[in-house]
N, C-alpha and C positions, 0 to 999 in steps of 0.2 A: 504493499500501497503505499502510495503517496505520501511523505511526510506533512504536505502542505492540505489539508482538511477544510472543509467551509462549513458554516453554520449560519442559518439565518436568525435574526433576532429584530424584531421589526419590520424596518426599510434598511435598517444595517447589517451588510458582509461583515463577520469576522474573520478574520485571516490568523487561523492558529497554526503556528509556522515552530512545532515544538520539536528541534534535532540535540541530540545528544553534544553537538558541538554549539548548538545556541541556532539563533535566528537566523535563516538564510533564505534566499532570495533568487531565482534564476533569471535567468534572459531568455524570450522566447527565439527560438531557432530562424535561420533566415527563411524555412518554408512557411514557418508559422505566420511569420512578416508578411509573406504573400499573398497568405489568404486573407489578412486584414486589410491589403491595401485594395486587394479585389473586391472584398467587399465595402470599403468606402469608396470606389471606384475613382481612385486617384492615388498618387504616388507620394508616401511620406518619407521626410528624413531622417535616418537612426543617425543619432546623438548620445552617442555611450551605448546603456540598455536600454533607450528608449526610442521608439519609432512616433513622431510627430507628424500630425500633419497641420498645414497652416490652409485657412478658407477665407481670405478675405473677403470682404464686402464689398468690392468696386462696382456691384450693382447700384451702392446707397451714395447719396449726394447731400450730405451732412456739412452745417455751415456753422461756427460758433463764432459770434461777434464777425468780425470780417475775414474769417478763415475758413477757409473750404477744406474740411478736413480730410487727409489723404488715409486709404485702409491703413497706412502703416504705421499712423499713427496712434489710431483709437477704435479701430474698427476691422482688427484681425480677429474675425473666429480660428479656434483651434482646438487638437483633441490630442492628447499625448497618451500611447499604450506601453505598458512594463510587464514584462513576462513575471511571472510569479507562480514557481514549478509547471506544472501540466497548464495553469492559467492564466490569467493577465488581469491587470486592473488599468482602467483609462479614467483619466481628469480631463477636464477641458474647460471652453469658455465661449458659447455663443452668446456673438453679437445678433437681437433684433429689434424688429418695428414690432410697436405694441400690438398688429393683430396677428401676429406671428406666436409671439409668447404661449396662449390655453392651447393650441393644436402642436405645439413642439416639445410642449411638457407632457399633454397625454400621450403621445406618439415614444417621448423617451421612457415615460414609465412602464407603460406597456411591453416594452423592450427590455425591461430591466435595469435601466438606470437611474440612479438618485440624483436630484436634485438638490444641492448645496447651497446655492444661493441665488437669488434672484434682484438686482439691483441694477442702479446708477452707476457711471463712473464717472461720467461729464455732467457739468448744468450748465444750462444755456444752449442744449444745443436745437438744432431743427430741421429734419423732423427729430422729435424724441427717439432714441435709440435703447435697449435695457439690455444687461448683460446676464446670463443664464450658464451659473458652472455647474460644471455637470461632475458625475463620479458613477464608476461600477466594475464590480469583479466576475470573473467567468470565464467560460472559452471568448477565448479574442475575436473568431470570427461573429461570433454571434454578438459580442458587442460594437463591433465596428456595424456588422448590418442595421443597429438600433440606431446607432448615430447616423448613418447615411440615410435611414428612414425620417427622421427629422427633421435632416437638413433639406430631402427634398419638398416639405411642406413649406420652406422658405424659397425668396430668390437669391438663395448664394450662386454666386457662378460656379459651372464648373470647374475643373483645372485649366489652367493656362496651356492653349494647343501653338502659340506661336514662339517663336525666339524672342529672344528678348531685349528691350531697345538699349540703345546705347547711354550708360548712367552719365547724366548732364552734372554739371558744376553745382555742388550744393548753394555756394552761396553763403556758407556762414563758417568761418575758422576751425575745423573738423582738428585738425592738431593740438588749436588753442585749449580747445573741449576736451580733448584726451588728456593733453597735460594736468589740466585743472582736474579734472576727475582720476587721473592717474591710470586709466583702463583703456583700451580700445573700444572702438565702437566699430557698427558695420554697417553700411547703406544700402537699405533696401525700399525700393521704389520711394525714393526720395525723402527716408527718412533715416536720421541718423540716430540707430538703437544701441542704447548698452544695456548688457545684463550682468548684474552683483548677486552671485548666490550669498547667503548667508554663512555664518562659519560653523553654525549647528548644525548637528545631524540632525534631519526632519525625518518623522517617520508617521504612517498612519496606518495603526492594527499592527505595528511591532515591522513594518516594511520600510524600508528606507527610501524616502522620495526625494527624485534629485533634481536639481534645479528645472531641468527642461519640461517639467511637469506642473509649472507653474508656482514655484517658490523661489523666485530669483527678484529682485527688484528690477522694475523696468525703467528707463529713462530715456523718453523718443523725442526728439528735435526735428521738425518740421519746418524748414527756412520760410520767412513771409517777407525776404524783402528788407536791403538796407542792413546786411547784419543781424536781422533778427531774425526769431524764430519762435515759434509755439512750440509748447513743450508740454508733454503729460507722461501718463504710466502709473505706477504705483509705488510705493513703498512697501517691504513684506515686513513686518516691525513685530517684536514681542510687545507685551504690556507696558512694560517702563519704558519702554522708546517711545511710545503712540505719541504723549502729549509734548516732550521735549522736540521731537524732529516736526510736529505740527506750529510749534513755536517758531523754530529754525527756518520753515517754510513761508510763513506768513511775513517773517521780519525780513525777508529777501523777495518781495513782491511774489512770491508764488501762492497761489489759491488753493487752498484746500476742499477738494469737491465731494469726497466720499470719505467714511473710514468703515468698514466692516469684514467679516468673515469672508472668504471662500471656500472652506473645508469644514467639515463636520467634527475630525475626531483624530485631528494631528496633534503632536507632539512635538516639540513645546506648542502652545496654543499661539497663532498668527494671527496679526491682522494686517488687514491691506488698506493702504493710505494713497488715494488715486489724488492729482494736482492736475493745474493748469495754469499756465500764465503763456503771456507773449509779447515779448521784448526784447531787448539785445542778449544773443545768445550766450555769449560769453559772460554775460554778468547773471544769467541763468544760472551757469553753468557754475559758478561761483557759489550761489545761493544753494544748489542741489548738492556739491561737496559739502558744503559746509550741516546740511541734514545728515547724510550720508555718514558723515563720521561720529554721528551720534548711533549708529546702529552697529551692531555688532556682524559686521559683513568682512566677507575673505577679502586679503589685501591682495 
């Protein structure tokens, strides 16, 4: 009998990973990942032991103030799978319009996917969008089918079929921003993105949760002209960091737009703080760095 057993308690699937050497989690094989990709109807990106799918809402035309929000700034649906023994866990975040929320929630729950949060990330955007965080455990392909079937009920575009367009100059000082944050960013669809993992080991039901499954601080910069940028993302925080980080952001001209949970049974308990500003990109990078230094993030 495989050491990873499952039992249901209410809506929560508890992983019992009892081994003589302690807790252990295995990565799904390439064959299993192929079945997941087939069920999702798109290719994923392997990041360590995680298979992650990006489903940007390129169909949406969202504005906030005078900023036309690009998908890579704040409209990126995603789902990430990690093998656990012969089965898998999935976590993700779906960007939804108001009319999509109810049918998507129903379809996910019918497919055995739990809803771990539903809330805003932005304030004042038009039209209004909501973010549905999901979690599930079980057969990898069945989980992928459930996510796929829910996405069908939205206007989320299918995978890109064309070739990539040449990368245009950003218009902000990427090198200076990277120096301030002391981290390298990546440019994705005209957005300068940073992912900052926490230093702690994060688990759910005794299973290690890697940063690629949504537990890394995300800092995104969208150039808005003349060296300015709109910034958003979320800080991943433990309880004692919430108010110091909030204070630091606000003192540096960065609005806090939401504070909430994304998961249900994680250890340590985490809070996600979303933010927004549109100002000089280097100035905002300094403000983000001040807040980041108040967290237990990996250097």
